[in-house]
VOGU-3710 file (C-alpha; in Angstrom, 3 decimals, decimal comma):
1> mgryvallrg> -4,143/-16,129/6,098  -3,163/-12,763/6,954  -4,572/-9,178/6,620  -2,487/-6,707/4,453  -2,486/-3,239/2,947  -1,467/-2,767/-0,798  -0,214/0,758/-1,343  -0,015/1,361/-5,067  2,549/4,037/-6,296  1,667/6,829/-8,646
11> invgrnkkia> -1,802/5,960/-9,557  -4,872/8,412/-9,939  -2,338/11,318/-9,741  -2,853/13,691/-12,611  -4,026/12,142/-15,843  -1,851/9,033/-15,977  -2,218/5,594/-14,561  -5,953/6,027/-13,703  -7,391/2,943/-11,928  -10,952/2,986/-10,640
21> madlrelltg> -11,229/1,515/-7,163  -14,087/-0,927/-8,380  -11,627/-2,127/-10,871  -8,779/-2,624/-8,291  -11,339/-4,508/-5,853  -12,273/-6,830/-8,719  -8,610/-7,402/-9,698  -7,705/-8,251/-6,092  -10,736/-10,681/-5,792  -9,654/-12,160/-9,015
31> lgytdvrthl> -6,345/-12,988/-7,408  -8,167/-15,058/-4,735  -7,871/-12,233/-2,018  -10,988/-11,977/0,168  -12,511/-9,099/2,301  -11,015/-6,460/-0,284  -11,714/-2,979/0,614  -10,139/0,213/-1,025  -9,859/3,766/0,390  -11,075/6,703/-1,804
41> qsgnalftat> -9,143/6,899/-5,105  -5,926/6,693/-3,367  -4,758/3,167/-4,736  -4,621/1,776/-1,198  -6,476/-1,504/-0,585  -6,879/-3,706/2,494  -7,453/-7,505/1,933  -6,900/-10,958/3,408  -4,597/-13,448/1,668  -1,859/-16,071/2,054
51> gtpaklskqi> 1,590/-15,407/1,030  4,606/-13,152/1,873  4,388/-9,497/1,259  7,035/-9,748/-1,526  4,903/-12,636/-3,221  1,738/-10,639/-2,859  3,369/-7,296/-4,329  4,688/-9,233/-7,454  1,140/-10,842/-7,920  -0,482/-7,437/-7,872
61> eaaiqdelgm> 2,098/-5,745/-9,947  1,917/-8,474/-12,628  -2,053/-8,499/-12,514  -2,054/-4,701/-13,094  0,429/-5,030/-15,957  -1,401/-8,048/-17,647  -4,981/-6,794/-16,958  -4,671/-2,974/-17,090  -1,597/-2,499/-19,059  0,131/-0,300/-16,542
71> dvrclirsak> 3,531/-0,582/-14,845  2,695/0,176/-11,199  4,806/-0,464/-8,250  3,042/-2,075/-5,221  4,197/-1,980/-1,576  2,505/-4,420/0,956  2,511/-4,051/4,620  0,755/-6,345/7,077  -2,084/-5,225/9,396  0,330/-5,717/12,256
81> eiravidanp> 2,954/-3,373/10,681  0,451/-0,691/10,107  -0,838/-0,937/13,688  2,794/-0,631/14,851  3,145/2,610/13,043  -0,028/4,032/14,486  0,804/2,948/17,949  4,289/4,325/17,865  3,159/7,733/16,740  5,181/10,229/18,626
91> ladvatngsr> 2,812/13,190/17,734  -0,460/11,506/18,745  -1,230/13,907/21,664  -0,567/17,079/19,322  -1,431/15,998/15,929  -4,972/15,006/16,464  -6,476/15,671/12,928  -5,940/12,452/11,122  -6,813/14,002/7,716  -3,881/16,263/7,982
101> flalflstap> -1,332/13,474/9,025  0,967/11,425/6,743  3,036/8,415/7,305  5,350/7,247/4,500  6,475/3,649/3,960  9,879/2,812/2,227  10,102/-0,209/-0,080  13,742/-0,894/1,125  15,724/-0,009/4,175  17,604/3,303/3,759
111> dpkllkqhn> 21,297/3,360/3,422  22,704/3,685/6,972  25,490/5,916/5,843  23,026/8,403/4,328  20,881/8,257/7,522  24,160/9,120/9,484  24,875/12,071/7,451  21,442/13,738/8,358  21,463/13,005/12,170
//
């Protein structure tokens, strides 16, 4: 069993793809996940489950499609990965207001050629 964060893309922004967090918690619990918690209306959820991040994201995407009729991408990160991002924060001493801080997660590694162009 591992602790994971699900980041749902493009929900509860504007009028489209509205998902109540109570419905999301119920959906994840229905998949057999435990200790399910959601954060505000963000589409972010914390849960405990077995499986790889790839398997879990596919399960969640399929359940949202089947039960809610929405095509929503889901990115999974382990609690360990989230902790590593927080611990490696290079601005921790100066950016102290967490409500004004943002971390982005990519679903795939960026193309090294594109990264090299921008360095």
